[in-house]
C-alpha positions in Angstrom: 12.2 4.7 18.0 14.0 1.6 19.1 13.3 -2.1 19.0 11.6 -3.6 22.0 10.2 -7.0 22.8 6.5 -7.3 23.4 7.0 -7.9 27.1 9.3 -4.9 27.4 6.8 -2.7 25.6 4.2 -3.7 28.3 6.7 -2.9 31.0 7.4 0.5 29.5 3.6 1.3 29.3 3.3 0.5 33.0 6.2 2.7 34.0 5.0 5.6 32.0 1.4 5.3 33.2 2.5 5.1 36.8 4.8 8.1 36.4 2.2 10.1 34.6 -0.8 9.6 37.0 -0.7 9.2 40.7 -4.1 7.5 40.6 -2.6 4.4 38.8 -1.7 1.3 40.8 -1.3 -2.3 39.9 -2.8 -5.2 41.9 -2.3 -8.9 41.4 -0.5 -12.1 42.1 3.2 -12.6 41.7 4.0 -9.0 40.8 7.1 -8.9 43.0 8.5 -11.9 41.1 9.3 -10.6 37.6 9.6 -14.1 36.0 6.0 -14.8 36.9 4.6 -12.3 34.4 7.2 -12.9 31.8 9.4 -10.0 32.6 6.6 -7.6 31.7 6.8 -5.9 35.1 10.5 -6.3 36.0 11.5 -4.1 39.0 8.4 -1.9 38.8 7.9 -2.5 42.6 11.5 -1.2 43.2 10.9 1.9 41.0 7.4 2.8 42.2 7.1 1.2 45.6 5.1 -1.7 46.9 2.2 0.5 47.8 1.5 1.0 44.0 2.7 -2.4 42.8 0.7 -4.6 45.2 1.4 -8.4 45.3 -2.0 -9.7 46.3 -3.0 -12.8 48.2 -4.3 -15.7 46.1 -7.9 -14.4 45.9 -8.9 -13.4 42.4 -12.4 -12.4 43.4 -11.4 -10.2 46.3 -8.5 -8.6 44.4 -10.7 -7.7 41.4 -13.6 -6.5 43.6 -11.3 -4.3 45.6 -9.9 -2.8 42.5 -13.4 -2.1 41.1 -14.2 -0.3 44.4 -11.0 1.8 44.0 -12.0 2.7 40.4 -15.5 3.8 41.6 -13.9 6.4 43.9 -11.5 7.8 41.3 -8.4 5.6 41.2 -7.1 4.0 38.0 -6.3 0.4 38.9 -4.8 -2.4 36.7 -5.6 -5.9 38.0 -3.2 -8.6 36.8 -4.3 -12.2 36.4 -1.1 -14.1 35.5 -3.2 -17.0 34.1 -6.5 -16.2 32.5 -7.9 -19.5 33.7 -8.3 -18.2 37.2 -10.2 -15.1 36.2 -13.1 -17.4 36.4 -13.0 -16.9 40.1 -13.5 -13.1 39.5 -16.4 -13.4 37.0 -18.9 -11.9 39.5 -17.1 -8.6 40.1 -16.2 -8.3 36.4 -19.5 -9.2 34.8 -22.0 -8.3 37.5 -20.4 -5.2 38.8 -17.8 -3.5 36.6 -19.7 -4.1 33.3 -23.0 -2.9 34.7 -22.3 0.1 37.0 -22.4 2.8 34.2 -25.7 1.4 32.9 -27.3 0.9 36.3 -26.6 4.5 37.3 -27.6 6.1 33.9 -24.1 7.1 33.0 -23.6 8.9 36.3 -20.6 6.8 37.3 -18.1 4.6 35.5 -15.5 1.9 36.4 -12.2 2.9 34.8 -10.4 -0.4 35.5 -8.1 -2.5 33.3 -8.2 -6.2 33.9 -5.0 -7.7 32.4 -5.5 -11.4 31.5 -2.5 -13.4 30.5 -2.9 -16.5 28.3 -0.1 -18.8 29.5 -0.4 -22.1 27.7 2.1 -24.7 26.5 4.9 -26.3 28.5 2.6 -29.3 29.5 0.6 -27.0 31.8 -2.6 -28.9 30.9 -6.3 -28.0 31.1 -6.4 -25.6 34.1 -3.4 -23.4 33.1 -3.8 -23.1 29.3 -7.2 -21.6 28.5 -8.0 -18.7 26.3 -11.4 -17.4 27.4 -11.7 -14.1 25.4 -15.0 -15.1 23.9 -16.6 -15.0 27.4 -15.7 -11.4 27.9 -16.5 -10.4 24.3 -20.1 -11.6 25.1 -20.7 -9.2 27.9 -22.2 -5.7 27.3 -20.3 -3.0 29.1 -16.8 -4.5 28.7 -14.2 -3.6 26.1 -11.7 -6.3 25.1 -8.4 -5.8 23.5 -5.8 -8.4 22.3 -2.6 -6.8 21.0 -0.5 -8.8 18.6 2.6 -6.6 18.3 4.9 -4.8 20.7 3.7 -1.4 19.3 0.1 -2.3 20.1 1.0 -3.9 23.4 2.1 -0.6 24.7 -0.4 1.6 22.9 -3.4 -0.4 23.8 -2.5 -0.7 27.4 -2.2 3.1 27.6 -5.6 3.5 25.8 -7.2 0.9 28.1 -6.0 2.7 31.2 -7.2 6.1 30.0 -10.7 4.8 29.0 -13.5 5.4 31.5 -14.9 2.0 30.8 -13.7 -1.4 32.1 -11.3 -2.9 29.6 -10.1 -6.5 29.5 -6.5 -6.4 28.2 -5.5 -9.9 27.0 -1.9 -10.7 26.2 -0.4 -14.1 25.2 2.9 -15.3 26.6 3.7 -16.8 23.2 4.1 -13.3 21.9 6.6 -12.0 24.5 9.7 -12.5 22.4 8.2 -10.7 19.3 10.1 -7.5 18.5 9.2 -4.3 16.8 10.1 -0.6 16.8 8.3 1.2 19.6 8.2 4.9 20.3 9.7 6.1 23.6 6.9 8.6 24.1 3.5 7.7 25.3 0.9 7.1 22.6 -2.5 5.5 22.2 -3.8 2.8 19.8 -7.5 3.4 19.3 -9.7 0.7 20.8 -11.9 -0.8 18.2 -9.7 0.0 15.2 -8.2 -3.0 13.3 -5.0 -2.9 11.2 -4.2 -4.4 7.8 -0.9 -6.2 8.3 -0.6 -7.4 4.7 -2.7 -6.4 1.7 -4.0 -9.1 -0.7 -6.8 -9.8 -3.1 -7.5 -13.6 -2.9 -8.6 -14.2 0.7 -9.1 -12.2 3.9 -7.5 -13.7 7.1 -8.9 -12.0 10.2 -7.1 -12.8 13.4 -6.0 -11.3 16.7 -3.1 -11.7 19.3 -0.9 -14.7 18.6 -3.0 -15.8 15.7 -2.4 -12.5 13.9 1.3 -13.3 13.9 0.7 -16.8 12.7 -1.5 -15.4 9.9 1.2 -13.1 8.7 3.6 -16.0 8.5 0.9 -18.1 6.7 0.3 -15.3 4.2 4.0 -15.3 3.3 3.9 -19.1 2.7 0.7 -18.7 0.7 2.3 -16.1 -1.5 4.9 -18.7 -2.5 1.9 -20.9 -3.6 0.3 -18.2 -5.7 -2.4 -17.1 -3.1 -2.4 -13.4 -2.2 -3.8 -13.2 1.3 -4.8 -10.0 3.2 -4.3 -10.2 6.9 -6.5 -8.1 9.2 -5.3 -7.9 12.8 -8.4 -7.0 14.9 -6.4 -5.7 17.9 -9.8 -5.2 19.7 -12.5 -7.9 19.7 -15.1 -5.8 21.7 -15.8 -3.6 19.8 -14.3 -5.0 16.7 -13.8 -3.2 13.4 -16.7 -4.6 11.3 -16.3 -2.0 8.5 -12.7 -2.8 7.9 -13.4 -6.5 7.8 -16.4 -6.0 5.5 -14.3 -3.8 3.2 -11.6 -6.5 3.0 -14.1 -9.3 2.4 -15.8 -7.4 -0.4 -12.4 -7.1 -2.0 -11.3 -10.7 -1.7 -14.7 -12.6 -1.6 -13.3 -15.1 0.9 -13.0 -15.0 4.7 -10.8 -17.1 7.0 -11.0 -16.3 10.8 -8.2 -17.5 13.1 -8.6 -17.4 16.8 -6.4 -19.0 19.5 -9.3 -20.5 21.4 -12.0 -23.1 21.1 -14.1 -23.2 18.0 -17.7 -23.4 19.3 -19.3 -20.1 20.2 -15.9 -18.4 19.9 -14.6 -15.1 18.5 -14.3 -16.7 15.1 -17.9 -17.8 15.2 -19.1 -14.3 16.0 -17.1 -12.7 13.1 -18.1 -15.4 10.7 -21.8 -15.1 11.6 -21.7 -11.3 11.3 -20.1 -11.4 7.9 -22.5 -14.1 6.7 -25.5 -12.0 7.8 -24.3 -8.5 6.8 -21.9 -9.1 3.9 -23.1 -12.4 2.5 -23.3 -11.0 -1.1 -19.6 -10.5 -1.1 -18.7 -14.2 -0.3 -17.5 -16.4 -3.1 -16.6 -19.4 -0.9 -17.7 -20.8 2.4 -16.2 -19.1 5.5 -13.3 -21.0 7.2 -12.3 -21.0 10.8 -8.9 -22.0 12.4 -9.3 -22.6 16.1 -8.6 -25.1 18.8 -10.7 -28.2 18.9 -13.4 -28.3 21.6 -11.2 -30.3 24.0 -9.3 -29.4 27.2 -5.5 -28.9 26.7 -3.7 -32.2 27.3 -0.7 -32.5 29.6 1.3 -35.0 27.6 3.9 -33.4 25.4 3.0 -35.5 22.3 -0.7 -34.8 22.7 -0.1 -31.1 23.4 1.9 -30.8 20.2 -0.9 -32.3 18.3 -3.4 -30.1 20.0 -1.6 -26.8 19.3 -0.9 -27.8 15.7 -4.5 -26.6 15.1 -3.1 -23.1 15.7 0.0 -23.6 13.5 0.9 -21.7 10.4 0.2 -24.9 8.3 -3.3 -25.0 9.7 -3.9 -21.4 8.4 -2.3 -22.3 5.0 -4.4 -25.4 4.5 -7.6 -23.5 5.2 -6.7 -20.8 2.8 -5.8 -23.3 0.1 -9.2 -25.0 0.5 -10.8 -21.6 -0.2 -8.6 -21.2 -3.3 -9.7 -24.5 -4.6 -13.3 -23.3 -4.5 -12.2 -20.5 -6.7 -10.6 -22.8 -9.2 -13.7 -24.9 -9.5 -16.0 -21.9 -10.1 
């Protein structure tokens, strides 16, 4: 074991997968410029050749469609979208083709493709370069969606995604790239659909994924100083998501706060809140809270951007948990 940054853990997973299986190749924009994907693919083209690390033209639809075709004939492609916003241009091959082929052919074929989507917000990039669209893909039958929050999971979930015979959307957040953790040198898998308890507690359950899981851990530490014992559940996968672990935690604490780094309406947090309200309502002792972005495009102005992303801050999670604690005090 040694300590790796989140971005370095992704890079190591790529290298080991490429070395382990000749069918694996990576296809996407900017892959020969390491800075463009946050050093998560540094020098892979030099190590494995540019016939396996393919820097594509600016055509998200064609790139993704070509990779799906390669998966159908037995290859194991990873398509990289350096900004998730522009995956919108590839919605037809992802949603209409990759997600449906197994069903349409009665299980006779599959599409073993990984679509890596990078959330790359902040830095005054504004509305078209800052969007987190995970809820769109969570909505689609036939797709799996993973969102690692730690360096260990960044490596293990990428390996699991590539070895899965189904199409997997692998979403990583640039705001996590400097997070560090001990990561094994050997290849390993993190099971898709299995959440992790990052901190145990008895007063409130905080369910989160990706960047917001890290924010929630920090919030739980601040809450402990205020006498509130929060349990943090890192979903790791949002499709499928670990309902049983979430239900178990909510039955212990009686309170649920869901934190998601995207818009509030019809988002991941809304789905989890609705599921708990319908299937574990008897366990709730306070209204469910959600910490999300407001339903507004990301602004370009630095001062407005700071105010916008404050909705995803540690203090936002702390305030929501404190509101739930006050409900307890009035009971």
